[in-house]
C-alpha positions in Angstrom: 0.1 -0.1 0.0 2.8 2.3 0.4 4.6 1.5 -2.8 6.2 4.1 -5.0 2.9 4.7 -6.6 1.2 5.8 -3.5 4.2 7.8 -2.4 4.3 9.6 -5.9 0.7 10.3 -5.7 1.1 11.9 -2.2 3.7 14.3 -3.1 1.7 15.5 -6.3 -1.3 15.7 -4.3 0.3 17.9 -1.2 2.1 20.1 -3.8 -1.1 21.0 -5.6 -2.6 21.1 -2.0 0.0 23.7 -0.9 -0.5 25.8 -3.7 -4.2 25.9 -3.0 -3.7 27.1 0.4 -1.3 29.6 -0.9 -3.9 30.7 -3.5 -6.6 31.1 -0.7 -4.4 33.0 1.8 -3.1 35.5 -1.0 -6.8 36.2 -2.3 -9.0 36.3 0.9 -7.8 39.8 1.7 -8.5 41.2 -1.7 -11.8 39.6 -2.6 -15.6 39.8 -1.2 -17.3 36.8 0.2 -19.0 35.6 -2.7 -16.0 36.3 -5.1 -13.7 34.4 -2.6 -16.0 31.2 -2.4 -16.1 31.3 -6.2 -12.4 31.1 -6.4 -12.2 28.5 -4.1 -14.4 26.6 -6.5 -12.4 27.3 -9.5 -9.0 26.3 -7.6 -10.5 23.0 -6.2 -11.5 22.0 -9.9 -7.9 23.1 -11.1 -6.4 21.2 -8.4 -8.2 18.0 -9.7 -7.5 18.7 -12.9 -3.9 19.1 -12.3 -4.0 15.6 -10.5 -5.4 13.9 -13.3 -2.7 15.4 -15.7 -0.1 14.1 -13.6 -2.0 10.9 -12.9 0.4 7.7 -13.9 -2.8 5.5 -14.3 -5.2 6.0 -17.5 -8.4 5.0 -15.6 -7.7 7.8 -13.0 -7.2 10.2 -16.0 -10.4 9.5 -17.4 -12.2 9.5 -13.8 -10.9 12.9 -13.1 -11.6 14.3 -16.3 -15.1 13.2 -16.1 -15.4 14.7 -12.9 -13.8 18.1 -14.2 -16.3 18.4 -17.3 -19.1 17.6 -14.9 -17.8 20.7 -13.2 -18.0 22.8 -16.0 -21.3 21.7 -16.7 -22.4 22.5 -13.1 -20.7 26.1 -13.9 -23.1 26.4 -16.8 -26.1 25.2 -15.0 -25.1 28.0 -12.2 -24.8 30.8 -14.7 -27.6 29.8 -17.0 -29.9 30.1 -13.6 -33.1 27.8 -14.3 -32.3 26.0 -17.6 -32.3 22.3 -16.9 -28.9 20.9 -18.0 -28.9 17.8 -16.1 -29.2 15.7 -18.8 -25.6 16.3 -19.9 -24.2 14.7 -16.6 -25.6 11.2 -18.4 -23.5 12.4 -21.6 -20.4 12.5 -19.2 -21.4 9.0 -17.9 -21.5 7.8 -21.5 -18.0 9.2 -21.9 -16.9 7.5 -18.9 -18.3 4.2 -19.8 -16.5 4.4 -23.3 -13.0 5.3 -22.2 -12.8 4.4 -18.8 -14.0 1.2 -16.6 -17.5 0.0 -16.4 -19.5 -2.5 -14.6 -18.8 -5.5 -16.8 -19.6 -8.2 -14.4 -21.2 -8.7 -11.1 -19.4 -11.0 -8.5 -21.5 -12.8 -5.7 -20.1 -13.7 -2.5 -20.0 -17.4 -3.4 -17.4 -16.7 -6.3 -20.4 -16.8 -9.1 -20.4 -14.3 -11.8 -23.0 -12.9 -13.9 -21.4 -11.2 -17.1 -23.3 -8.3 -18.6 -23.5 -7.6 -22.2 -21.4 -4.6 -23.7 -24.5 -2.6 -24.4 -26.0 -3.5 -20.6 -22.6 -2.6 -19.3 -22.5 0.6 -21.1 -26.2 1.4 -20.2 -25.7 0.5 -16.4 -22.4 2.4 -16.1 -23.6 5.5 -18.0 -26.7 5.5 -15.5 -24.4 4.9 -12.4 -22.3 8.0 -13.3 -24.9 10.2 -14.5 -27.2 9.9 -11.4 -24.7 10.9 -8.7 -24.3 14.5 -9.9 -28.1 14.9 -9.9 -28.4 13.2 -6.3 -25.6 15.3 -4.7 -27.5 18.4 -6.2 -30.5 17.4 -4.5 -29.1 17.0 -1.2 -27.4 20.3 -1.4 -30.6 22.1 -1.2 -30.2 21.8 2.6 -27.2 24.1 3.5 -24.2 22.1 4.7 -25.6 18.5 4.4 -23.9 17.8 1.1 -20.6 18.9 2.3 -21.1 16.9 5.7 -22.3 13.7 4.0 -19.7 14.0 1.4 -17.0 14.2 4.0 -18.3 11.1 6.0 -18.8 9.2 3.1 -15.4 10.1 1.2 -13.8 8.9 4.6 -15.9 5.6 4.8 -15.2 4.7 1.3 -11.4 5.2 1.6 -11.5 3.1 4.9 -12.8 0.2 2.7 -10.5 0.9 -0.3 -7.5 1.2 1.4 -8.4 -1.9 3.7 -9.2 -4.0 0.5 -6.6 -6.8 -0.3 -7.9 -6.4 -4.0 -5.5 -4.2 -6.3 -7.3 -1.0 -6.4 -4.4 1.5 -7.1 -6.7 4.0 -9.2 -9.3 4.1 -6.6 -6.6 4.3 -3.8 -4.9 7.3 -5.4 -8.4 9.2 -5.9 -9.2 8.6 -2.2 -5.8 9.9 -1.3 -6.3 13.1 -3.2 -9.9 13.4 -2.3 -9.3 13.3 1.4 -6.2 15.8 1.2 -8.4 18.4 -0.8 -11.6 18.0 1.5 -9.2 19.0 4.5 -7.8 21.9 2.3 -11.2 23.2 1.3 -13.0 22.3 4.7 -14.4 25.9 5.2 -16.1 25.7 1.8 -17.5 22.3 2.2 -18.7 21.8 6.1 -17.5 24.6 8.5 -19.5 27.3 6.8 -22.8 25.6 6.3 -23.1 26.7 2.9 -24.2 24.9 -0.2 -22.0 23.6 -2.1 -23.6 24.7 -5.5 -24.0 23.2 -8.6 -20.1 23.1 -9.9 -18.8 21.2 -6.8 -21.8 18.8 -6.4 -21.4 17.7 -10.2 -17.5 17.5 -9.5 -17.6 15.2 -6.3 -20.7 13.3 -7.4 -18.8 12.2 -10.5 -15.7 11.2 -8.7 -17.7 9.5 -6.1 -19.4 7.3 -8.7 -16.0 6.7 -10.6 -14.3 5.0 -7.4 -17.3 2.6 -6.9 -16.9 1.5 -10.4 -13.1 0.8 -10.0 -14.2 -2.0 -7.4 -16.6 -3.5 -9.6 -14.4 -3.4 -12.5 -11.5 -5.1 -10.5 -13.6 -8.0 -9.4 -14.7 -7.0 -5.9 -18.1 -7.8 -5.1 -21.0 -5.5 -6.5 -22.3 -4.9 -2.9 -18.8 -3.6 -1.5 -18.2 -0.7 -3.5 -21.4 -0.4 -5.9 -24.0 -1.1 -3.1 -21.7 1.1 -0.6 -23.1 4.3 -1.7 -26.5 2.9 -1.8 -26.2 1.8 1.7 -24.6 5.3 2.6 -27.2 7.1 0.8 -30.0 5.0 1.4 -31.6 7.5 3.6 -31.7 10.6 1.3 -32.5 8.4 -1.7 -35.4 6.8 0.0 -36.5 10.3 0.7 -36.2 11.5 -2.8 -38.0 8.6 -4.4 -40.9 9.3 -1.9 -40.8 13.1 -2.7 -41.0 12.0 -6.7 -43.7 9.5 -5.8 -45.8 12.1 -3.6 -45.7 14.7 -6.3 -46.7 12.5 -8.9 -49.8 10.9 -6.9 -50.8 13.1 -4.4 -52.5 16.3 -4.4 -50.6 17.6 -1.4 -46.8 16.4 -2.1 -45.0 15.7 1.0 -41.9 17.3 -0.5 -38.0 16.5 -0.3 -35.9 16.1 3.3 -38.9 14.5 5.1 -36.6 13.4 7.8 -34.8 16.6 8.1 -38.1 18.5 8.4 -39.4 16.1 11.1 -36.1 16.6 13.1 -36.6 20.6 12.8 -40.2 20.1 14.0 -39.1 18.3 17.1 -37.1 21.0 18.0 -33.4 20.4 16.5 -31.7 23.2 15.0 -30.2 23.2 11.7 -26.8 22.0 12.6 -28.0 19.4 14.9 -30.4 18.0 12.2 -27.7 17.6 9.3 -25.3 16.1 12.3 -27.9 13.2 12.9 -28.6 12.6 9.2 -24.8 12.2 8.8 -24.5 9.8 11.5 -27.4 7.6 10.4 -26.2 7.6 6.8 -22.6 6.5 8.3 -24.1 3.6 10.0 -26.0 2.3 6.9 -23.0 2.4 5.1 -21.1 0.5 7.4 -23.5 -2.3 7.7 -23.2 -2.6 3.9 -19.3 -2.7 4.0 -19.3 -5.2 7.1 -21.1 -7.9 4.9 -18.3 -8.1 2.8 -15.1 -8.1 4.6 -13.2 -10.0 6.7 -12.2 -9.7 10.5 -9.2 -7.2 9.8 -11.0 -4.9 7.4 -14.2 -5.0 9.9 -12.3 -3.8 12.6 -10.9 -0.9 10.3 -14.1 0.0 9.1 -15.4 -0.2 12.7 -13.1 2.2 14.0 -13.4 4.6 11.2 -17.0 4.6 11.5 -16.8 5.3 15.1 -14.6 8.2 14.7 -17.0 9.6 12.1 -19.6 9.2 14.4 -17.7 10.7 17.4 -16.2 13.5 15.1 -19.8 14.6 13.7 -21.1 14.5 17.2 -18.2 16.8 18.7 -18.1 19.2 16.1 -21.9 20.1 16.1 -22.1 20.2 19.6 -18.9 21.9 20.6 -17.3 23.3 17.4 -20.1 25.2 16.0 -21.4 26.4 19.4 -18.3 27.5 20.4 -17.8 29.6 16.9 -21.2 31.1 17.5 -20.3 32.6 20.6 -17.0 33.7 19.3 -16.7 37.2 18.8 -15.8 37.2 15.4 -18.8 35.1 14.7 -21.1 38.0 16.1 -19.2 41.4 15.6 -20.2 44.3 17.3 -20.5 48.0 16.6 -22.2 50.3 19.1 -24.4 47.8 20.5 -25.4 46.3 16.9 -24.2 42.6 17.3 -24.2 41.1 13.8 -24.8 37.8 13.1 -21.7 36.5 11.0 -23.6 33.9 8.9 -24.3 32.8 5.8 -27.7 33.6 3.7 -28.3 30.0 3.4 -28.0 29.3 6.9 -30.2 32.3 7.6 -32.9 30.9 5.7 -32.6 27.5 7.6 -32.8 29.2 10.9 -36.2 31.1 9.7 -37.5 27.4 8.4 -36.7 26.2 12.3 -38.9 29.1 13.7 -41.7 28.6 11.7 -41.6 24.6 11.9 -41.4 24.5 15.5 -43.9 27.1 16.3 -41.5 29.1 18.1 -42.1 32.4 19.7 -42.4 35.3 17.1 -38.9 36.7 15.8 -37.9 39.9 14.4 -35.1 39.9 11.7 -33.5 43.3 11.3 -31.0 44.1 8.5 -29.0 47.3 9.8 -26.8 49.6 7.6 -24.1 52.2 8.6 -27.0 54.5 9.2 -28.8 52.2 11.6 -25.6 51.7 13.5 -25.3 55.3 13.8 -28.8 55.6 15.1 -28.0 52.7 17.8 -25.7 55.5 19.6 -28.4 57.8 20.6 -31.6 55.6 19.9 -31.7 53.3 22.8 -35.1 51.8 21.7 -33.9 50.7 18.6 -30.9 49.3 20.2 -32.8 47.1 22.6 -35.0 45.9 19.4 -31.6 44.9 17.5 -30.5 43.2 20.4 -33.7 40.9 20.9 -33.9 40.3 17.4 -33.3 36.7 16.1 -31.3 37.6 13.4 -29.5 40.6 12.5 -28.1 40.5 9.0 -25.4 43.0 7.7 -26.9 45.0 4.7 -25.2 48.1 4.4 -21.6 48.1 2.6 -20.5 50.9 5.0 -21.5 48.8 8.1 -19.5 45.9 6.6 -16.4 48.1 5.9 -16.4 49.5 9.4 -16.3 45.8 10.7 -13.7 45.0 8.4 -11.5 48.1 9.6 -12.1 47.1 13.2 -10.9 43.7 12.6 -14.2 41.6 12.7 -14.8 40.9 8.9 -18.2 39.8 7.8 -18.1 36.6 5.9 -21.1 37.3 3.5 -23.1 40.7 2.9 -26.9 40.1 2.8 -29.0 42.8 1.4 -32.7 42.9 2.7 -33.9 42.6 -0.7 -32.0 39.5 -1.7 -32.8 38.1 1.7 -36.5 38.8 1.0 -36.5 37.2 -2.3 -34.8 34.0 -1.1 -37.2 33.9 1.7 -40.2 34.0 -0.7 -38.5 31.3 -2.4 -38.4 28.9 0.4 -41.9 29.9 1.4 -43.1 28.9 -2.2 -41.5 25.6 -1.8 -42.8 24.8 1.9 -46.1 26.4 1.5 -46.0 29.5 3.9 -48.0 32.6 3.2 -46.6 35.9 3.5 -48.0 39.7 4.1 -46.6 42.7 2.8 -47.4 45.8 4.6 -46.0 49.3 3.5 -45.2 51.5 0.7 -47.7 53.9 -1.1 -51.1 52.4 -1.8 -50.7 49.8 -4.5 -47.2 49.1 -4.0 -47.6 46.3 -1.6 -49.9 44.7 -3.8 -47.8 45.3 -6.8 -44.8 43.7 -5.2 -47.0 40.5 -4.1 -48.2 40.0 -7.9 -44.4 40.2 -8.9 -43.2 37.9 -6.1 -46.1 35.4 -7.3 -45.1 35.6 -10.8 -41.4 34.8 -10.0 -41.8 32.2 -7.4 -44.6 29.7 -8.5 -46.7 28.5 -5.6 -46.0 31.5 -3.2 -49.2 32.2 -1.2 -49.5 36.3 -0.7 -52.1 36.1 2.2 -52.5 39.9 2.1 -51.1 43.1 1.5 -51.5 46.7 2.6 -49.9 50.0 2.3 -48.0 52.1 5.0 -50.6 54.9 5.2 -52.9 53.6 7.9 -53.9 55.4 11.1 -52.6 54.2 14.8 -56.2 53.5 15.6 -56.5 51.2 12.8 -53.5 49.0 13.9 -55.7 46.6 16.1 -57.7 45.8 13.1 -54.9 45.4 10.8 -53.3 42.8 13.2 -56.4 41.0 13.5 -56.7 40.8 9.6 -53.0 39.7 9.4 -53.5 36.8 12.1 -56.8 35.9 10.6 -54.9 35.4 7.2 -52.7 32.7 8.6 -49.5 34.5 7.2 -46.4 32.8 8.8 -44.0 35.9 7.4 -44.7 39.3 7.7 -42.6 41.9 5.6 -42.9 45.5 6.9 -41.9 48.5 4.7 -42.2 51.3 7.1 -38.8 52.7 7.1 -36.0 52.7 9.9 -36.9 53.0 12.9 -40.6 53.0 12.5 -40.9 49.3 11.1 -39.0 48.0 13.9 -41.0 50.1 16.4 -44.2 48.6 14.8 -43.0 45.2 14.9 -41.7 44.7 18.4 -45.1 46.4 19.4 -47.5 44.2 17.2 -45.7 41.3 15.9 -47.3 38.8 18.6 -51.0 40.3 17.7 -50.4 39.6 13.9 -50.1 36.0 14.5 -46.9 35.7 12.3 -43.8 33.5 13.0 -41.5 36.2 11.5 -41.2 39.7 11.0 -38.9 41.5 9.1 -38.3 45.0 7.8 -37.5 45.8 4.7 -37.3 49.3 4.3 -37.7 50.6 0.7 -37.2 47.1 -0.8 -40.8 47.3 -1.2 -40.5 49.8 -4.1 -37.6 47.6 -5.6 -39.7 44.5 -5.5 -42.9 46.1 -7.0 -40.7 47.6 -10.2 -41.1 51.0 -8.9 -37.3 51.3 -8.6 -34.8 49.4 -9.9 -31.8 48.0 -8.2 -28.1 48.9 -8.8 -26.2 47.0 -11.4 -23.7 44.5 -10.2 -21.0 46.7 -11.0 -22.3 49.3 -8.4 -22.9 46.7 -5.8 -19.6 44.9 -5.9 -18.0 48.3 -5.5 -20.1 49.3 -2.4 -22.2 52.2 -4.4 -25.5 51.0 -4.5 -26.5 53.5 -1.7 -25.5 56.1 -4.4 -27.4 54.5 -7.2 -30.5 54.3 -4.7 -29.9 58.1 -4.1 -29.8 58.9 -7.9 -33.5 57.5 -8.1 -34.6 59.3 -4.9 -32.4 62.6 -4.6 -34.3 63.1 -1.3 -32.1 60.6 0.3 -29.2 62.8 0.2 -30.0 64.6 3.7 -29.5 60.8 5.1 -26.3 60.5 3.3 -24.6 63.6 5.0 -24.5 61.8 8.1 -22.2 59.2 6.6 -19.0 61.4 7.5 -20.0 61.3 11.2 -20.5 57.5 11.0 -16.8 57.6 9.5 -15.7 59.5 12.2 -16.9 57.4 14.9 -15.6 54.1 13.4 -11.9 55.8 13.5 -12.7 56.8 17.2 -13.6 53.3 18.1 -10.7 51.9 16.2 -8.0 53.8 18.3 -10.2 53.1 21.2 -10.7 56.9 22.0 -14.5 56.7 21.5 -16.5 57.5 24.7 -19.5 55.7 23.7 -20.7 53.5 26.3 -24.0 51.0 26.2 
């Protein structure tokens, strides 16, 4: 196992891994969060491509080449936004079957063989390789789930392959590379609890399918390496099948991720839920592996499984909990404590509140002027402190936190979070209520959102020009509608004041102040182009459309002044 083949592979992979670490460290300080993670995706695909070029074995080259091509299809999938390109993965599977190893026969435990015809072998291998990228993309709908399952499954498969007595040089080499790259790109796959997105799910899915075929082509029993993925992913596969059958036969489909949603309903948070699912998958995969192997290998697999289960438990219980409490996890500026989390994780947190019928929660999206307000407005500061989520919106606030040594991993603009929340609401069947704006604006915003997200239920909409004495009747109307999410666009801080006073009376599970986003959603105003957003000048674009906002902008120099004082620890502000 420690021959020159493995040594050469390890040297090449370690060199490429070191190069990847250098690229990540160098560019992290120059790029925004989205740009940085995109760079990491490109770097990972490039790393696998280099390993494929230097690979000594032909089948290994074919497997890595198939994975890189699948990743390119994933990039096209991501850019095309909505176009279904998944059928192309089966073309990748066809190429893999024609030029690489394929399932040519099945060996049973008693030494009996069943040989497949040439066309049957091509067909089965094509389907096997083509289905895994699609399946990984389905699992990736839960933020962090695919990354964690990938890490656990790759470790288990590596334990099976490296403990096997069969000649599996190619599979062993890919496993060595995969384990190292999983470690190098750990923050992208697990730590941040992000979606891997289409490119990486396509890459890893193809590679995972490829190494399982190596075992079959070398004469290892079919259920050793081909059934091992089926055993490991038995739970998510069963859920996917149930979801497809339910959608085709039932008027009210159950949807995907039934077990995950059940765990959320039982009070588990997002991190605990995916950790439980990962441990269950590790156990089912281990049971399949233990069917085939002898005593020594069984011990290795059992120990590997135990370490997997223990590590996922410790990570979910302590590592993540500690990181949440860490100062860098929740940076603070003048009483504004910001949740330094990804957009996907924030969406999952909202889902947890709604499905568990938790007490009503308020979501706040402060910018630089809101932080400046918190210095003098104690009521607003108190509302922000009690809010369920405080998502960093303004570029000025994010720049200030970065200047103070507590950078934000991802900017979450209020309008973007609203749109993503509506997309999830359409999928889950939650109804929303829109409150605020000029007469007709909220209704128009509801129409636009319904046309954009098919299945979205807008329980009602009303403008922001209502009298104080009408508030009780309005809250009763919202409660009677059964709306789960209430979007309030009354401007800062009026919308936060209103939500704090009335959120319980509305019966909504989540209330979010969206300010002027109501005008953007309705189409009355247009959002700044991507170029303006990337350079942090979205506020200027907004001022050009609404000149009356110039008065607010004049306060930004004062904000900068206080930030400088805070940076040098000479600010006299006290909470």
